[in-house]
N, C-alpha and C positions, 0 to 999 in steps of 0.2 A: 504494500500500500504506500509506503513512503516514496517509492520510485514513481508511482502513478501521480502522486501529489507534486513531486518535484518536476516531473515531465509536463504536467498541466501548467504549472507556473512558468516553465520555460517556454511553452507554446504561447502563452499569453504575452510574455515579454517580446518574443520574436514577432508576433502578430502586430503588436503596437509599433515596433520598428518598421514593419512593412507599411502600416497605415501612415506613419509619418513620412515615409519615402514617397508615397503616392501624392502627398501634398507639396512636395518640393519638385519644381520643374526639372532640375538637373538629375535628381535621384530617380524621378519618375521615368525619365527617358532611358535610364539604365535598366530599370525594372521592366519597362515595356519591351526590351530586347529579349527578356526571359518569358514574359507573359504578354503576348501581343494585344490582347483585348482587355479593356478596363472591366468589362462585365465578368471576365474570368477571375480577376483579382477580387472584385466585390463578392463573387460567389465563394471563393476560398475563405475570405474573411467571415462571411455569414456561416459557413460550415464550421469554422473554428469556434465561433460564438455558440453555436448549438452544442458542440462537443463539450465546451467548458461548462455550459449550463447543465449538462448531464452530470458532470463531475461535481457540481457545486454542492450537492447534498453530502459530500464526503467530509467537508470541513468548512468552517467559517471563512478561512482565507480564500478558498476556491470560490465560495459564494461571492465574496467581495471582488475577486478578480473577474468573475462573470459580469458583475455590475459595472466595473470599470471599463471593461472592453466593450460592453454594449453602449455605454455612454460615449466612449471615444468614437465608436462607429457612427453614432448619430451626429456628433460634432463634425467628424470628417466629411460625411455626406453633405452636411449643411454648408461647410466651407467650400467644398468642391462644386456645389451647385450655384454658388453665388457668383 
């Protein structure tokens, strides 16, 4: 169980880094060479959010991580749509 918990927190931190990269023009251009369509990145982020939400029942820190990543995604989409 500790490995699952650590892995989930690692996934959250890495996803937050990718989310930040999508908001930076220079980093986004690098990211787009790996994943050519923005919809694919959005879907990957949504899949991660769903997975972390499933793990959130395991511990309060994972529950908080799920809330943080969901809120970050709402803000990211708001900023990108502006």
